[in-house]
C-alpha positions in Angstrom: 84.4 97.3 113.9 87.9 97.7 115.2 86.7 98.0 118.8 84.4 95.1 118.4 87.3 93.0 117.2 89.6 94.2 119.9 87.1 93.1 122.5 86.3 89.7 120.9 87.7 86.3 121.8 89.3 86.2 118.3 91.4 89.4 118.7 94.6 87.4 119.4 94.0 84.7 116.7 95.7 84.6 113.3 92.4 85.5 111.7 91.7 88.3 114.1 95.1 89.8 113.6 94.7 89.5 109.8 91.4 91.3 110.1 93.0 94.0 112.3 95.6 94.5 109.5 92.7 95.0 107.0 91.2 97.6 109.2 94.5 99.3 109.5 95.1 99.3 105.7 91.7 100.9 105.2 92.5 103.7 107.6 96.1 104.3 106.5 97.8 103.0 109.6 100.8 101.4 107.9 102.7 100.4 111.1 99.7 98.5 112.4 99.3 96.7 109.1 102.9 95.4 109.3 102.8 94.5 113.0 99.4 92.8 112.7 100.4 90.8 109.7 103.7 89.8 111.3 101.8 88.5 114.3 99.2 86.8 112.2 101.9 85.1 110.1 103.6 83.9 113.2 100.5 82.1 114.2 99.5 80.8 110.7 102.0 81.1 108.0 99.5 80.1 105.3 98.0 83.6 105.6 101.2 84.9 103.8 99.9 83.6 100.5 96.5 85.1 101.1 97.9 88.5 101.9 100.0 88.6 98.8 96.8 88.3 96.7 94.4 90.2 99.0 93.2 93.4 97.3 92.9 95.0 100.7 96.7 95.3 100.7 97.1 96.4 97.0 98.8 99.7 98.0 101.4 97.7 99.8 102.3 95.4 96.9 105.3 97.6 96.0 106.3 98.1 99.6 109.5 96.2 100.3 108.7 95.7 104.0 105.3 94.2 103.1 106.8 91.9 100.5 109.4 90.8 103.0 106.8 89.6 105.4 
């Protein structure tokens, strides 16, 4: 799925970057989660509210770097 997304037209969109962060969260790639969300939020700040409630990121809820995004 990650390769398909990377090769899609949506890879650089806010939604594509948000999905990349979900893939990274599922595979334990914390740095990719943070960088992908930072980029997604720069393109669409409304995704911040979604990420704070998204169960895909539950293990990051007590992470100060995540909450600072």
